[in-house]
C-alpha positions, 0 to 999 in steps of 0.5 A: 503484464507481469514484467516486474523486473522491467518495472523495478528497473524503470522505477529505479531509473526514475528515482535516480533521475536528476530531473526528479531530484529537483521536485521533492514530492516527485522524488518521494513518489518515485522512491515509493514506486521503486520500493513497491517494485522491490517488495514485489520482487521479494527484495524486502530489506532493500524495499524497506530501505528505499521506502524509509528514504521516501518517507524521510524526504522533507517536503517543502509543501504539504504532500498531496494526499494521493502522493502521501498514500502512495509513499505510506503504502510502500513503507507499510508493505515493506515494514509488514513484510519485514515483521515490523507489524507495530511500526507498519500499523502506525503508518497504516492508520495515517494511510486510513485517515488519508483514505477517508478524505479521498474522493477517488474510490479506487485510491481509497479502496487500495489504501483500506485494503493495505490497512486491513491486511496489516491488521490481519498480519498483526493478528487483529481480525476485527480491524482487518475485517473493518478495513477490508469492508471499507475497501470492499465499499470502495472497490468495484468492478466498474472502477477496475475489475482486476483490482476488485478481483485481486482484492476479493481473493486476497481478503478471503484468504486473509479472513480464512487465515484468521479463522473468520468464516462468515457470510462476507468471507463466503461472499 
């Protein structure tokens, strides 16, 4: 709906809620959500701090793969926006590994999209193309037409910015 300020305020309230603090996995997920909201608003420094807080939460049990992907996504986005591409890439590779284990194509597709974008931002067109192809294989208009459309536009822009003009870019 474009209510980004409201999204950020709600995510912050959720991340600070006492009920959430009792569940470390939920607390990490809430902080990751808040970091994404801050990043969307352009508050990159604050987003990076919150994303690192989310990543630093010691989970008593192994994290659910979807929760870990969401946490990594927030961290990777904040690092990439902070010109810390090498560190972002390290976490992006873990996200790609988790995406490869996903049955949910939408979650896998979004994760691969982020990994490919980090590669393009790092000047690595080959990996950018590879991971955006994996994203395209998982994102479909049948699952979520908006995400599919946003991805295709963003992927074309990333490819063109990297000087890649091939059939897939035109498609």
